[in-house]
C-alpha positions as CSV (number, residue, x, y, z in Angstrom):
1,M,40.3,72.3,13.0
2,S,38.6,71.6,9.5
3,E,39.9,73.5,6.5
4,P,38.6,77.1,6.7
5,I,36.3,78.4,3.8
6,V,37.1,81.9,2.8
7,L,35.4,84.2,0.3
8,G,37.9,86.5,-1.4
9,I,36.9,89.8,-3.0
10,E,39.2,91.8,-5.3
11,S,38.7,95.3,-6.7
12,T,42.1,97.1,-6.8
13,C,42.0,98.1,-10.5
14,D,39.9,97.1,-13.4
15,E,39.0,93.5,-12.4
16,T,36.0,92.8,-10.1
17,A,36.6,89.3,-8.7
18,A,35.2,86.9,-6.1
19,A,36.4,83.4,-5.3
20,I,35.9,80.8,-2.6
21,V,38.9,78.7,-1.3
22,Q,38.6,75.9,1.2
23,G,42.1,75.0,2.6
24,R,44.2,74.7,-0.5
25,T,41.2,73.9,-2.8
26,L,39.7,76.4,-5.2
27,L,36.0,76.0,-5.2
28,S,35.1,78.9,-7.5
29,N,36.8,81.8,-9.2
30,V,34.8,84.6,-10.9
31,V,36.3,87.6,-12.7
32,A,34.6,90.5,-14.5
33,S,36.9,92.9,-16.2
34,S,36.3,96.5,-17.4
35,M,39.4,96.4,-19.5
36,E,37.5,97.1,-22.8
37,E,36.0,100.3,-21.4
38,H,39.4,101.7,-20.7
39,A,41.1,100.6,-24.0
40,R,39.9,103.7,-25.9
41,Y,41.7,106.0,-23.3
42,G,45.0,104.1,-23.4
43,G,44.9,103.3,-19.7
44,V,42.7,102.7,-16.7
45,I,40.3,105.6,-15.8
46,P,39.6,105.2,-12.0
47,E,36.1,106.7,-12.2
48,I,35.0,104.2,-14.9
49,A,36.6,101.4,-13.0
50,S,34.9,102.3,-9.8
51,R,31.4,102.3,-11.5
52,A,32.1,99.0,-13.1
53,H,33.1,97.5,-9.7
54,A,29.7,98.8,-8.2
55,E,27.8,97.1,-11.0
56,A,29.7,93.9,-11.0
57,F,30.1,93.3,-7.2
58,V,26.9,91.5,-6.4
59,P,26.8,89.4,-9.6
60,C,30.4,88.2,-9.0
61,V,29.9,87.3,-5.3
62,S,26.6,85.6,-6.1
63,K,28.1,83.6,-8.9
64,A,31.2,82.6,-6.8
65,L,28.8,81.3,-4.0
66,A,26.6,79.5,-6.5
67,D,29.6,77.9,-8.4
68,A,30.9,76.6,-5.0
69,G,27.4,75.3,-4.0
70,L,27.5,77.4,-0.8
71,E,25.5,80.1,1.0
72,L,27.2,83.1,2.6
73,S,26.4,81.5,6.0
74,D,28.7,78.5,5.0
75,V,31.9,80.6,4.8
76,D,34.2,81.0,7.8
77,A,35.6,84.5,6.9
78,I,35.6,87.1,4.2
79,A,38.9,88.6,2.8
80,V,39.0,91.7,0.6
81,S,41.9,93.6,-1.0
82,A,42.4,96.8,1.1
83,G,45.4,98.0,-0.8
84,P,47.6,98.9,-2.6
85,G,45.5,100.1,-5.5
86,L,43.2,102.8,-6.9
87,A,41.4,104.4,-3.9
88,G,38.0,104.6,-5.5
89,C,38.1,101.0,-6.7
90,L,39.3,99.7,-3.3
91,A,36.5,101.6,-1.6
92,V,33.8,99.8,-3.6
93,G,35.2,96.4,-2.8
94,V,35.9,97.0,0.8
95,S,32.5,98.7,1.4
96,G,30.7,95.7,-0.2
97,A,32.8,93.2,1.8
98,K,32.1,95.0,5.0
99,A,28.4,95.0,4.4
100,L,28.4,91.2,3.6
101,A,30.5,90.5,6.8
102,W,28.2,92.6,9.0
103,S,25.0,91.1,7.5
104,A,26.3,87.5,7.9
105,N,28.2,88.1,11.2
106,K,31.5,86.9,9.6
107,P,35.1,88.0,10.5
108,I,36.7,90.1,7.7
109,Y,40.3,90.5,6.7
110,G,41.5,93.6,4.8
111,I,44.5,92.0,3.0
112,N,47.5,93.2,1.0
113,H,46.7,92.6,-2.7
114,V,50.3,92.2,-3.6
115,I,51.0,89.5,-0.9
116,G,47.9,87.8,-2.3
117,H,49.9,87.3,-5.6
118,I,52.4,85.2,-3.5
119,A,49.7,83.3,-1.6
120,V,47.8,82.1,-4.6
121,T,50.7,79.8,-5.7
122,Q,49.8,77.5,-2.8
123,L,46.7,76.4,-4.8
124,Q,49.0,74.9,-7.5
125,F,52.2,74.1,-5.6
126,G,51.3,73.6,-1.9
127,P,52.8,75.1,1.2
128,F,55.8,77.4,1.1
129,P,59.2,76.0,2.0
130,D,61.3,77.8,4.6
131,D,63.2,80.9,3.4
132,T,61.2,81.3,0.2
133,L,61.8,84.3,-2.1
134,A,59.1,85.9,-4.1
135,L,59.3,88.0,-7.3
136,I,56.3,90.2,-7.7
137,V,55.9,91.7,-11.2
138,S,52.8,93.7,-12.2
139,G,51.9,96.9,-13.8
140,G,52.7,99.0,-10.8
141,H,55.0,96.7,-8.8
142,T,58.4,95.0,-9.3
143,S,59.6,93.7,-5.9
144,L,61.8,90.9,-4.4
145,L,60.4,89.8,-1.1
146,H,61.6,87.3,1.6
147,V,58.6,85.3,2.8
148,E,59.4,84.3,6.4
149,D,55.6,83.7,7.2
150,V,53.1,84.6,4.6
151,A,50.5,85.5,7.2
152,R,52.8,87.5,9.5
153,R,56.2,88.5,8.2
154,I,57.3,89.6,4.7
155,D,60.5,91.5,4.3
156,V,61.3,93.7,1.2
157,V,64.7,92.6,-0.4
158,G,64.5,94.9,-3.4
159,T,62.0,97.2,-5.2
160,T,61.6,99.3,-8.3
161,L,63.1,102.8,-8.0
162,D,61.1,104.2,-10.9
163,D,59.0,102.4,-13.6
164,A,57.9,98.8,-12.9
165,A,58.4,96.2,-15.6
166,G,54.8,96.3,-16.6
167,E,54.8,100.1,-16.8
168,C,58.0,99.9,-19.1
169,F,56.2,97.6,-21.5
170,D,53.0,99.7,-21.6
171,K,55.0,102.8,-22.4
172,V,57.0,101.1,-25.2
173,A,53.8,99.6,-26.5
174,R,52.2,103.0,-26.8
175,L,55.4,104.2,-28.7
176,L,54.9,101.3,-31.2
177,G,51.3,102.1,-31.7
178,F,49.8,99.1,-29.9
179,P,46.5,99.4,-28.2
180,Y,46.1,99.2,-24.4
181,P,47.0,97.0,-22.7
182,G,50.3,96.8,-24.5
183,G,52.0,93.9,-22.7
184,P,50.3,91.0,-24.6
185,H,51.1,92.7,-27.9
186,I,54.8,93.0,-27.1
187,D,54.8,89.4,-25.9
188,R,53.3,88.1,-29.2
189,H,55.7,90.2,-31.4
190,A,58.7,89.3,-29.3
191,Q,58.1,85.6,-30.1
192,Q,58.8,86.4,-33.8
193,G,61.9,88.6,-33.3
194,D,65.6,88.5,-32.6
195,P,66.3,89.2,-28.9
196,H,69.9,90.4,-29.7
197,A,69.0,92.7,-32.6
198,I,69.1,95.9,-30.6
199,K,71.3,96.7,-27.6
200,V,68.8,97.4,-24.7
201,P,70.4,98.5,-21.4
202,Q,69.9,96.5,-18.3
203,G,69.1,98.9,-15.5
204,L,71.0,98.8,-12.1
205,T,73.2,95.9,-13.1
206,Q,76.5,97.7,-13.9
207,G,79.0,99.8,-12.0
208,Q,78.5,101.6,-8.8
209,A,74.7,101.8,-9.2
210,G,74.5,98.1,-9.6
211,A,76.7,97.5,-6.6
212,R,74.6,99.9,-4.4
213,H,71.3,98.4,-5.6
214,P,72.0,94.6,-6.0
215,Y,68.3,93.7,-5.6
216,D,66.5,96.9,-6.8
217,F,65.1,97.5,-10.3
218,S,65.0,100.4,-12.6
219,F,63.2,100.2,-16.0
220,S,62.8,104.0,-16.8
221,G,66.2,104.1,-18.6
222,V,65.3,101.0,-20.6
223,K,62.1,102.6,-21.9
224,T,64.0,105.8,-22.8
225,A,66.7,103.9,-24.6
226,V,64.2,102.0,-26.7
227,A,62.3,105.3,-27.5
228,R,65.5,107.0,-28.6
229,W,66.4,104.1,-30.9
230,V,63.0,104.1,-32.5
231,E,63.0,107.9,-33.0
232,G,66.5,107.6,-34.6
233,E,65.4,105.0,-37.0
234,Q,62.3,107.0,-37.9
235,A,64.3,110.2,-38.4
236,A,66.6,108.3,-40.8
237,G,63.5,107.1,-42.7
238,R,64.1,103.4,-41.9
239,E,61.2,101.0,-41.2
240,I,61.0,99.9,-37.5
241,P,61.6,96.2,-37.1
242,V,58.8,95.8,-34.5
243,D,59.4,92.2,-33.8
244,D,63.1,92.8,-33.1
245,V,62.3,95.8,-30.8
246,C,59.8,93.8,-28.8
247,A,62.1,90.7,-28.6
248,S,65.2,92.8,-27.5
249,L,63.1,94.7,-24.8
250,A,61.5,91.5,-23.5
251,D,64.8,89.7,-23.3
252,S,66.6,92.6,-21.5
253,V,63.8,93.0,-18.9
254,A,63.5,89.2,-18.3
255,T,67.2,88.8,-17.9
256,V,67.4,91.6,-15.2
257,L,64.5,90.1,-13.4
258,A,65.8,86.5,-13.5
259,R,69.4,87.5,-12.5
260,K,68.5,89.6,-9.5
261,A,65.9,87.0,-8.4
262,M,68.6,84.3,-8.5
263,R,71.1,86.6,-6.6
264,G,68.5,87.1,-4.0
265,C,67.9,83.3,-3.7
266,R,71.7,82.8,-3.1
267,Q,71.8,85.6,-0.5
268,Y,69.0,84.0,1.5
269,D,70.0,80.4,0.8
270,S,66.6,79.9,-0.8
271,K,65.9,76.9,-3.0
272,T,62.4,78.2,-4.0
273,L,61.4,81.3,-6.0
274,I,57.7,82.2,-6.2
275,V,56.6,84.5,-9.0
276,G,53.4,86.5,-9.0
277,G,51.6,89.5,-10.5
278,G,50.1,90.2,-13.9
279,F,53.4,90.6,-15.7
280,S,54.4,87.0,-14.8
281,A,52.1,86.0,-17.6
282,N,54.7,87.2,-20.0
283,S,56.1,84.2,-21.9
284,Q,59.7,85.6,-22.3
285,L,59.9,86.1,-18.5
286,R,58.5,82.7,-17.7
287,A,61.0,81.0,-20.0
288,K,63.9,83.0,-18.7
289,L,63.1,82.4,-15.0
290,L,62.7,78.6,-15.5
291,E,65.9,78.6,-17.5
292,F,67.9,80.4,-14.8
293,G,66.2,78.4,-12.1
294,R,67.3,75.1,-13.7
295,S,70.9,76.3,-14.0
296,N,71.0,77.6,-10.4
297,G,69.2,74.7,-8.8
298,I,66.2,76.8,-7.8
299,E,62.6,75.6,-8.0
300,V,60.7,78.4,-9.7
301,R,56.9,78.4,-9.0
302,I,55.0,80.4,-11.6
303,P,51.2,80.0,-11.4
304,E,49.0,79.2,-14.4
305,L,47.9,82.2,-16.4
306,K,44.4,82.7,-14.8
307,L,46.1,83.0,-11.4
308,C,48.7,85.6,-12.6
309,T,46.3,88.5,-13.2
310,D,44.1,90.0,-10.4
311,N,41.6,87.5,-9.2
312,G,39.6,86.6,-6.1
313,A,41.4,83.3,-5.5
314,M,44.6,85.1,-4.4
315,V,42.7,87.1,-1.9
316,A,40.8,84.1,-0.5
317,M,44.0,82.1,-0.3
318,L,45.8,84.7,1.8
319,G,42.6,84.9,3.9
320,V,42.9,81.2,4.6
321,N,46.5,81.7,5.7
322,L,45.5,84.4,8.0
323,V,42.7,82.3,9.6
324,E,45.0,79.2,9.9
325,A,47.7,81.3,11.6
326,G,45.2,82.6,14.2
327,V,45.7,86.2,13.0
328,R,43.0,88.5,14.5
329,P,40.5,89.7,11.9
330,S,40.6,93.4,10.8
331,A,38.5,95.9,12.9
332,P,35.0,96.5,11.3
333,D,36.0,100.1,10.5
334,F,39.4,99.3,9.0
335,P,40.5,101.9,6.3
336,I,41.6,101.2,2.7
337,D,45.3,102.0,2.0
338,S,46.1,102.8,-1.6
339,A,49.8,102.8,-0.9
340,M,49.8,99.9,1.5
341,P,53.4,98.9,2.4
342,L,54.5,95.4,1.3
343,T,55.5,94.5,4.8
344,R,51.9,94.8,6.0
345,V,50.0,91.6,5.2
346,S,46.7,92.7,6.5
347,M,45.0,95.7,8.1
């Protein structure tokens, strides 16, 4: 069988994206973001995002095909994010993808957006070794997954019990007066600060809670501790050392993620850790994971920055995996699932 060509479509949040992958080769990758339209509100407004998807859908798909030098008739299948994500945003992408699949008589796969973040690393690093572990870190998800078969079987090893890492950063960024999205601002300031200046707790790592939840994550208390420290300094009339606050927060979160990921690798006798999701663009986390990987003999695969944030390449790559594995396409009337479980790879 020749390498399948898959068109991937992404619309879970504020990026409208389309890409074409042939086998393990990225032929095109187009992303239109509505981020600037949300910035004034301090977060994503689903109605604004949904309208932006509707406007950008056709231009994105058209450009992805043109950049790849292909017609819609040349693709073997269409893959689209069916969840998890914002319901209105998902509905736009899935409706458009279904229309394309019906008009061109192509099979369609409604895929799990989060598993796409794992699949996309194959474009850079090649196939997954056996017993691979994956750390997913994004605005809404912090999860440790065991990848037995990316097309058929994913097991959840650990997950966040409250705030995800990205949410924690965004909330602290707001407290410090940074504009939305706050993550990149914290990253930049952290590079100038002292990571040991402030004692920031490391959630679910100590005592009975840590023993009960060896692979789970909790960042709500981290956010609260930083907020209380900042409020205490303000009340005392002292100037807030913003760089040090950011560096201490980033170091705490990165250390917890890296330690728990390495523990998971030991538990599953895994020599490879895949990292995915928008928060994996954070420079402190990337450095910490690579450092821990070297000292533990684990190969850490972190994709290049353009493949960390939401994109069509990750959707198309997972679509290729499904086609190659002989997984049946989704039914033409498959639903979206805004709370799609991580153990479900496709609809």
